[in-house]
TIRO-540692 format. One line per 8 residues: number of its first residue (from 1); for each residue x, y, z of N, C-alpha, C, O. Coordinates in steps of 0.1 Angstrom, whole numbers. Each point is the difference from the previous one (the first is absolute). Layout:
! residues N
NUM	X/Y/Z/X/Y/Z/X/Y/Z/X/Y/Z  ...
This chain:
! residues 236
1	3/1/115/15/3/-1/6/-4/13/-6/-1/10  19/-1/-11/8/-3/12/14/6/-3/6/-3/-11  0/9/21/14/5/-1/7/-5/13/-6/1/11  18/-6/-13/7/-6/11/15/6/0/6/0/-11  -2/5/22/13/5/2/8/-10/9/-2/-1/12  11/-7/-18/7/-10/7/10/5/11/4/-7/9  -1/20/-10/10/6/10/-7/3/13/6/-1/11  -18/7/-12/-8/3/12/-9/-11/4/-5/-1/11
9	1/-8/-21/-10/-10/2/-14/5/-1/-9/-7/2  8/20/-6/-13/6/-1/-8/-4/-13/7/-2/-10  -20/1/11/-8/-3/-11/-12/9/-1/-5/4/10  2/1/-22/-12/8/-2/-8/-8/-11/5/-4/-10  -18/3/12/-8/-8/-9/-15/5/0/-5/7/9  -1/-11/-20/-15/3/-2/-5/-12/-8/4/-2/-11  -14/-5/16/-6/-12/-6/11/-10/-4/-1/-6/-11  11/4/19/11/-8/-4/-3/-15/1/7/-8/-6
17	-19/4/12/-4/-14/0/-12/-2/-9/-6/-11/-1  3/21/-7/-11/-2/-10/5/-7/-12/12/2/-5  -20/-11/-1/4/-8/-12/-2/9/-12/-11/6/-2  21/-6/-7/-1/6/-13/5/-10/-11/6/-10/4  -10/13/-16/5/-8/-11/16/2/-1/4/11/-1  3/-22/2/15/1/0/5/4/-14/10/7/-1  -17/-11/-10/5/2/-13/15/-4/-1/4/-11/5  5/19/-11/14/-4/-2/8/0/12/12/-3/0
25	-17/8/12/8/-2/12/2/-14/3/9/-4/8  -17/-5/-13/2/-15/2/13/-4/-6/5/-11/4  1/18/-13/13/-4/-6/10/0/11/11/-6/-1  -13/14/12/10/0/11/0/-13/7/10/-4/5  -21/-3/-5/-1/-13/7/9/-10/-7/8/-7/6  -9/7/-20/8/-9/-8/14/3/1/9/-9/1  -5/22/-1/13/4/2/7/-5/13/10/-6/0  -17/9/11/5/-5/13/1/-15/0/10/-5/5
33	-20/-2/-10/0/-15/1/12/-5/-8/7/-9/4  -5/15/-16/11/-4/-9/14/2/7/8/-9/0  -6/20/5/13/4/6/2/-8/14/12/-3/3  -23/1/4/2/-8/12/4/-14/-3/8/-6/7  -14/0/-18/3/-13/-4/15/-1/-4/7/-10/2  -2/21/-9/14/0/-4/9/1/12/11/-6/0  -15/13/10/8/1/12/1/-13/7/10/-2/7  -20/-6/-8/0/-13/7/7/-11/-9/1/-12/4
41	3/15/-16/7/-9/-9/-10/-9/-7/4/-11/-5  -17/14/5/-10/-8/-7/0/2/-15/-6/-8/-7  11/19/3/1/3/-14/12/10/-2/5/6/9  -1/-4/-22/9/10/-3/-7/10/-9/-7/-3/-9  11/16/11/-6/10/-8/5/-1/-14/-6/7/-9  16/-15/6/5/-2/-13/-6/-11/-7/3/-3/-12  -12/-5/19/-8/-10/-6/-8/6/-11/-4/11/0  0/-19/-11/-7/5/-11/-15/-3/1/-4/-10/6
49	-4/19/-12/-14/-2/0/-5/4/-15/6/9/-6  -15/-17/1/-5/2/-14/-14/5/0/-9/-5/7  6/14/-16/-14/5/-1/-9/-10/-7/3/-4/-11  -14/1/17/-10/-9/-6/-11/9/-5/-2/11/4  -6/-17/-14/-11/8/-5/-10/3/11/-7/11/-1  5/-19/11/-9/3/11/5/11/9/-8/5/8  20/-1/-9/6/11/8/-3/13/-6/-1/10/7  -2/-9/-20/-1/13/-7/-13/7/5/-11/-5/-2
57	13/17/8/-11/8/5/1/13/-7/8/9/3  -17/-7/-13/0/12/-8/-6/12/6/2/11/-4  -9/-13/15/-7/11/7/10/7/10/8/-7/6  -9/20/-6/7/7/10/15/3/-4/3/1/-11  5/0/21/14/5/-2/9/-11/-3/-3/-12/1  15/16/-7/10/-10/-3/5/2/-15/-7/6/-8  18/-13/5/5/0/-13/1/-13/-7/0/-1/-12  0/-10/20/1/-13/-6/-11/-4/-10/3/-6/-10
65	-15/10/13/-11/-3/-8/-2/10/-12/-6/-3/-10  12/14/12/-2/11/-10/10/-1/-12/-2/6/-10  13/-13/12/10/-2/-10/2/-15/-3/11/-5/3  -21/-1/-9/1/-15/-3/12/-4/-9/5/-11/1  -1/20/-10/11/-3/-9/13/-1/8/9/-8/-3  -8/17/14/12/0/8/0/-10/11/10/-7/3  -23/5/2/-2/-10/12/-11/-10/-4/-11/1/5  14/-10/-14/-10/-9/-5/-2/-11/11/8/-2/9
73	-19/-5/-10/-3/-12/8/12/-9/-2/4/-3/-11  2/-2/22/12/-8/0/12/7/3/11/-5/1  -12/19/1/11/8/4/5/-4/14/-8/-2/9  21/0/-8/6/-4/13/9/11/6/7/7/-7  -9/-6/20/8/10/7/4/-6/14/-5/-10/3  13/17/4/3/-4/14/-11/5/9/-8/9/-3  7/-16/15/-10/5/10/3/14/4/-10/8/2  22/-4/-2/4/14/4/-6/10/-11/-5/10/4
81	7/-14/-16/-5/9/-11/-15/0/0/-6/11/-2  -1/-22/5/-14/0/1/-5/9/11/-10/7/-1  17/-7/13/-4/8/11/2/15/-4/-8/9/5  18/-6/-13/3/14/-4/-12/5/-9/-5/11/2  1/-20/-11/-12/4/-8/-12/3/9/-7/9/-2  5/-18/11/-12/0/9/0/13/8/-11/6/2  22/-1/3/0/11/9/3/13/-8/-8/10/2  18/-9/-10/4/12/-7/-12/4/-9/-3/12/-1
89	-2/-22/-7/-11/3/-10/-14/-4/5/-9/2/-7  9/-7/19/-13/-5/6/-7/-9/-10/-11/0/-3  19/-9/-2/-4/-9/-11/-9/-12/5/5/-8/8  -17/8/-13/-9/-10/4/3/-14/-5/-2/-10/8  8/9/-20/4/-13/-5/12/-6/9/0/-12/3  9/21/1/11/-5/8/-5/-4/14/5/-10/5  -16/16/0/-5/-4/13/-7/-14/-2/2/-9/9  -9/7/-20/-6/-13/-2/11/-11/-1/-2/-11/5
97	13/14/-12/10/-10/-1/6/-3/14/2/-12/2  1/21/6/5/-2/13/-10/-7/9/3/-9/8  -16/12/-9/-10/-7/7/-1/-14/-3/-1/-9/9  3/6/-22/0/-14/-4/12/-7/5/-1/-12/5  13/18/-6/12/-6/5/0/-3/15/4/-10/4  -8/21/3/0/-2/15/-11/-8/5/1/-7/10  -13/9/-16/-12/-6/5/-7/9/10/6/6/9  -19/-4/-11/-8/9/8/1/-4/15/0/9/9
105	0/-22/-6/0/-5/14/13/5/6/0/3/12  11/-3/-19/13/4/6/-1/15/3/5/5/10  -11/3/-19/-1/14/2/-9/3/12/3/9/9  -14/-16/-8/-9/1/11/6/-4/13/-2/7/11  11/-17/-11/7/-4/12/10/11/5/2/2/12  4/5/-22/9/11/3/-8/11/7/5/6/10  -17/-3/-15/-8/10/6/-4/-4/14/0/9/10  -3/-21/-8/-4/-5/14/12/1/9/-1/3/12
113	13/-6/-17/12/0/8/3/14/6/5/1/11  -7/9/-19/3/14/4/-12/6/8/2/12/4  -13/-19/-4/-11/5/8/-10/9/-8/-7/8/6  8/-8/-19/-9/7/-8/-14/-7/-1/-4/-5/-11  -3/4/22/-11/-8/1/-13/5/-7/-9/-8/-2  9/21/-1/-12/6/-6/1/0/-15/-9/5/-7  20/-10/1/2/0/-14/-6/-13/-6/2/-11/5  -10/13/-16/-6/-11/-7/7/0/-14/-3/9/-9
121	11/-19/6/7/-1/-12/-8/-8/-10/2/-12/-1  -10/19/-7/-9/-6/-10/-8/-11/6/-4/-10/-7  0/12/19/-8/-11/7/-10/6/10/3/2/12  -15/2/-17/-5/-1/-13/3/13/-9/-1/-1/-12  6/11/19/3/13/-8/13/5/6/4/-2/12  3/10/-20/14/5/3/-2/13/9/0/11/-6  -1/-13/19/-1/12/9/10/0/10/6/-11/4  -3/22/2/10/2/11/-4/12/8/-10/7/-3
129	19/-4/13/-2/12/8/13/8/0/11/-6/-2  -12/19/5/13/7/2/9/-6/10/12/0/-2  -17/-5/13/9/-6/10/7/-12/-5/11/-2/3  -18/-6/-11/6/-12/-5/11/3/-10/10/-6/-1  -12/16/-8/10/4/-9/12/6/7/11/-2/-4  -13/9/15/11/4/9/8/-11/4/13/0/1  -19/-11/3/7/-12/5/9/-6/-11/11/-4/2  -16/4/-15/7/-5/-11/12/9/-3/11/-5/-2
137	-13/18/3/11/10/-2/11/-2/10/12/0/-3  -16/-2/16/10/-2/10/9/-12/-2/12/0/2  -18/-11/-7/7/-12/-2/10/1/-12/11/-5/-1  -16/13/-10/8/2/-11/13/8/4/11/-3/-5  -13/13/14/11/8/4/9/-6/11/10/6/4  -15/-17/2/8/-6/11/10/-9/-5/-3/-11/-5  16/15/6/11/-9/-6/1/-14/7/6/-9/-5  -11/8/18/0/-12/7/-10/-10/-5/1/-12/3
145	-11/17/-10/-11/-9/-5/4/-8/-13/-4/-11/-2  12/18/-6/6/-7/-12/15/0/2/6/-9/4  0/20/-9/14/3/3/2/14/-4/-8/6/-7  20/0/12/2/14/-4/0/3/-15/-6/9/-5  12/-19/-2/1/2/-15/-14/-2/-6/-3/8/-9  -5/-18/13/-13/-2/-6/-10/11/3/-8/4/-8  9/1/21/-9/11/4/4/12/-9/-10/7/-4  22/-4/3/4/12/-8/-4/-1/-15/-4/9/-6
153	4/-22/1/-4/-2/-14/-14/2/-1/-5/6/-10  -4/-10/19/-14/2/-1/-3/15/1/-8/5/-8  15/3/17/-3/14/1/5/7/-13/-6/10/-4  16/-15/-2/5/6/-13/-10/-2/-11/-3/9/-8  -4/-21/8/-10/-2/-10/-12/9/1/-7/4/-9  5/0/22/-12/9/3/4/15/-2/-9/8/2  21/-5/-6/4/14/-1/1/4/-15/5/-8/-8  -9/20/5/0/5/-14/-7/-10/-9/5/-5/-10
161	-18/3/13/-8/-9/-8/-6/8/-12/3/12/-1  -12/-18/-7/-6/7/-10/-12/8/5/-8/6/-8  5/-6/21/-11/7/6/4/8/11/-2/-4/12  6/16/-14/6/9/10/-9/12/3/5/10/6  -18/-10/-10/-8/12/0/-8/1/13/-7/9/2  8/-19/7/-8/1/13/9/3/12/3/12/2  1/-21/6/8/4/12/13/8/-4/3/10/7  4/-14/-17/13/7/-2/-1/14/-6/8/9/3
169	-18/-6/-11/-1/12/-8/2/13/8/7/9/-4  -14/-7/16/1/13/6/12/2/9/2/11/5  6/-22/-4/12/1/9/12/7/-7/0/0/-12  9/5/20/12/7/-6/7/-10/-9/1/-12/2  5/18/-12/8/-8/-10/11/-7/7/7/6/9  -5/-19/-12/10/-8/6/-4/-8/12/7/-8/5  -20/10/-1/-5/-8/11/-3/-14/-5/-7/-2/-10  12/-8/17/-2/-14/-4/-13/-5/5/-2/1/12
177	-6/-7/-21/-13/-6/4/0/-14/-6/-1/-1/-12  2/-9/21/-2/-14/-4/-15/-3/2/-4/-1/11  -3/-2/-22/-15/0/1/-6/-9/-10/7/-4/-10  -20/2/11/-8/-7/-10/-14/6/0/-6/2/11  1/1/-23/-13/5/-1/-10/-11/-3/3/-11/-4  -16/14/6/-11/-8/-4/-11/8/-6/-3/11/4  -4/-16/-14/-11/6/-7/-10/-10/-4/3/-9/-7  -16/11/12/-11/-9/-5/-13/8/1/-4/3/11
185	-1/0/-23/-13/8/0/2/13/8/9/8/-3  -17/-6/14/1/12/7/9/-1/13/-1/9/9  8/-20/-8/10/-1/11/14/2/-5/5/-8/-8  1/18/13/14/3/-3/9/0/12/-5/4/11  17/-9/-11/8/-1/12/15/2/-4/4/-1/-11  4/3/21/14/0/-1/5/-3/14/-5/5/10  16/-13/-9/5/-4/13/15/-1/-2/5/-6/-9  3/11/19/14/-1/-1/8/5/12/-6/3/10
193	19/-2/-12/9/4/10/7/12/-6/6/0/-11  -6/11/19/6/13/-5/13/2/8/1/-1/12  10/4/-20/13/3/6/3/14/-2/5/4/-11  -8/5/20/2/15/-2/14/4/-3/2/10/-7  8/-16/13/14/4/-1/5/-3/-14/-4/-10/-6  13/19/1/5/-2/-13/8/-13/-2/0/-5/-11  5/0/22/8/-13/-1/-9/-12/-3/4/-10/-5  -18/12/7/-9/-11/-2/1/-10/11/-6/-11/-1
201	12/14/12/1/-9/11/-3/8/13/4/11/2  -11/-18/7/-2/6/14/-12/9/0/-3/7/-10  -4/-6/21/-11/9/3/-12/-2/-9/-7/9/-3  6/-21/-2/-11/-3/-9/-13/-1/8/-1/-1/12  -10/2/-19/-14/-2/6/-8/-8/-10/2/0/-12  -13/-6/17/-9/-8/-8/-13/7/-2/-5/7/9  -1/-8/-21/-13/6/-3/-8/-8/-9/5/-5/-11  -18/3/14/-9/-8/-8/-13/9/-1/-6/3/10
209	2/-1/-23/-12/8/-2/-9/-7/-10/4/-3/-11  -17/2/15/-10/-5/-9/-11/11/-2/-4/6/10  0/-4/-22/-11/9/-3/-11/-8/-8/3/-6/-10  -15/7/15/-11/-8/-6/-12/9/-3/-4/8/9  -1/-9/-21/-13/7/-3/2/14/-5/-10/7/-3  22/-2/1/2/13/-6/5/-1/-14/4/-10/-5  -6/21/-2/6/1/-14/15/-2/1/6/3/10  -1/-8/-21/15/-3/0/8/12/3/10/-1/8
217	-13/12/-14/8/12/2/0/4/15/10/3/6  -22/-3/0/-2/3/14/8/-10/9/6/4/10  -7/-16/-13/6/-11/8/16/2/0/6/0/10  -1/3/-22/15/1/-1/4/13/7/10/0/7  -18/11/-8/4/12/7/-1/-2/15/8/5/7  -17/-13/-2/-1/-3/14/12/-8/5/6/3/10  -2/-13/-18/12/-8/4/12/9/0/8/-1/9  -7/10/-19/11/10/0/0/9/12/11/2/6
225	-23/3/-2/-1/9/11/4/-7/13/8/6/8  -12/-18/-6/3/-8/12/15/-3/0/7/1/11  -1/-4/-23/14/-3/0/8/12/4/10/-1/7  -13/13/-13/7/12/3/-1/4/15/10/4/6  -22/-5/-1/-2/4/14/8/-10/10/5/5/10  -5/-17/-14/8/-10/8/15/3/-1/7/0/11  -2/3/-23/14/4/-1/3/12/8/10/1/7  -18/9/-7/2/13/7/0/-3/15/7/8/8
233	-14/-18/-4/-1/-3/15/12/-8/4/6/2/11  -2/-12/-19/10/-10/5/14/2/-6/10/-5/6  -8/12/-17/14/2/-5/8/8/10/-4/11/4  16/-16/-1/8/7/10/8/11/-7/7/7/7
């Protein structure tokens, strides 16, 4: 785990440079790469993308593959809508669509650019470290890296997702948590930015937690415990 307080500059961590299976946290790489490219004028988030048969990933989370009558092969959406499926629903098909559109080399280059040197993006296996995920979160939240509007839009996609049972659950009602979960076999994770104030702005902190080798219930309870302890320490 790693916790970072941007106001004091203090960091608390445990095994923060250890490699874990990234699972769906890798969707944050595609999100950042997409919005960075939009900020540079290399694409528009209103550009269209079409679902190919090779994109359909029936395993794991998401809605695109589960409702083929509503979202058949050939279904077309904007890049913004695809990103929303990928983050809000952790949709694996949406991630494959954006991976194809952006290209894995472009995503890997983005990881290199921000210094996430310990992350292996499907080469040969999808692994990362808590510290590297922290770097990705910092760039997502940095309005100067994309733009104030695009940064805010990414954070909005990460807020009130379909998976709120880990970092957000033990926190007081109304606490904003912009986050992304990951689940693969016995590795469960959640990573995000917590905004303790009711306004959802200011005094935020960053938190990344991986649990490996525990039962799912125990892992989720551990993430919740760490989330609450961090909130009690850092919330002003």
